[in-house]
C-alpha positions as CSV (number, residue, x, y, z in Angstrom):
1,M,39.0,58.7,112.0
2,L,38.2,59.9,115.5
3,L,34.9,61.8,115.5
4,L,33.4,63.5,118.5
5,C,30.7,66.1,118.2
6,V,30.1,68.4,121.1
7,L,27.2,70.8,120.4
8,F,27.6,73.0,123.4
9,V,30.1,72.9,126.2
10,S,30.8,75.6,128.7
11,W,34.0,75.5,130.9
12,L,33.3,76.6,134.4
13,S,35.1,78.7,137.0
14,G,34.3,78.2,140.7
15,A,34.9,81.8,141.7
16,A,32.6,83.2,139.1
17,A,29.3,82.5,141.0
18,V,30.0,85.3,143.4
19,V,30.5,88.1,140.9
20,C,28.6,87.3,137.7
21,D,25.3,88.6,138.9
22,Q,26.9,92.0,139.6
23,F,27.5,92.8,136.0
24,T,24.8,94.8,134.2
25,Q,26.4,95.1,130.8
26,E,26.4,92.2,128.4
27,T,30.0,93.0,127.1
28,V,31.5,93.0,130.6
29,C,29.6,89.8,131.5
30,A,30.6,87.9,128.3
31,T,34.3,88.7,128.6
32,Y,34.8,88.0,132.3
33,E,37.3,85.2,133.1
34,N,37.2,83.6,129.7
35,G,33.6,82.6,129.7
36,A,32.9,82.1,133.4
37,C,29.8,84.3,133.0
38,L,27.1,84.1,130.4
39,W,24.5,86.7,129.4
40,D,21.1,85.1,129.5
41,S,17.7,86.8,129.2
42,G,19.1,90.2,130.1
43,L,21.0,89.0,133.1
44,C,24.6,87.9,133.8
45,K,24.8,84.5,135.3
46,C,27.5,82.1,136.3
47,A,28.1,79.6,133.5
48,S,27.6,76.8,136.0
49,D,24.1,78.2,136.8
50,V,22.9,78.3,133.1
51,Q,20.9,75.3,132.0
52,M,22.3,73.6,129.0
53,D,21.7,70.5,126.9
54,I,24.8,68.7,125.7
55,I,24.8,65.9,123.1
56,F,27.8,63.8,122.4
57,G,28.1,61.9,119.1
58,V,30.5,59.0,119.5
59,D,31.8,57.1,116.5
60,A,32.0,53.4,117.3
61,S,32.5,52.1,113.8
62,G,35.1,49.5,113.0
63,S,37.5,52.1,111.5
64,I,37.9,53.8,114.9
65,G,40.0,51.0,116.4
66,S,40.5,50.1,120.0
67,D,43.0,52.9,120.8
68,S,40.9,55.7,119.4
69,W,37.8,54.2,121.2
70,Q,39.7,54.4,124.5
71,I,40.7,58.0,123.7
72,Q,37.1,59.0,123.1
73,K,35.9,57.4,126.3
74,A,38.7,59.1,128.3
75,F,37.9,62.5,126.8
76,L,34.2,62.2,127.6
77,R,34.8,61.0,131.1
78,S,37.2,63.9,131.9
79,L,34.9,66.4,130.3
80,V,31.9,65.3,132.3
81,E,33.8,65.0,135.5
82,Q,35.5,68.4,135.2
83,G,33.7,70.8,133.0
84,I,29.9,70.4,132.9
85,A,27.5,72.1,135.2
86,K,25.6,70.0,137.7
87,N,22.2,70.9,136.2
88,A,23.2,70.2,132.6
89,R,21.3,67.5,130.7
90,V,23.7,65.2,128.8
91,G,22.9,62.8,126.0
92,I,25.1,60.3,124.2
93,T,24.5,59.0,120.7
94,V,26.7,56.1,119.7
95,F,26.8,55.5,116.0
96,N,28.4,53.1,113.5
97,T,26.3,51.4,110.8
98,F,23.3,51.8,113.2
99,I,22.5,54.6,115.6
100,N,21.9,53.8,119.3
101,I,20.6,56.4,121.7
102,S,22.6,55.3,124.8
103,A,21.6,58.0,127.1
104,P,18.8,60.4,126.0
105,I,18.6,63.9,127.4
């Protein structure tokens, strides 16, 4: 069984940084460009400017198998390369019989 837990991920839009700070209403901010802007502490901010903590739980148990392990790795790689803000803190927890904190936040 392939198991990957993503606690919080925000997809980014490069054009959003210019306009997000112009919105003064939460509903307008939250619905702009499918999540490109986020309402935070009474202000509309570009999703790529909002600090976030992301923790990935990666199953490395024997039941995963080599093919599924490669799928998990490829998914994480593409997600980190394409869809996470530069100022995000990322942690990885690899688990099977034992838990290993590979990259703490």
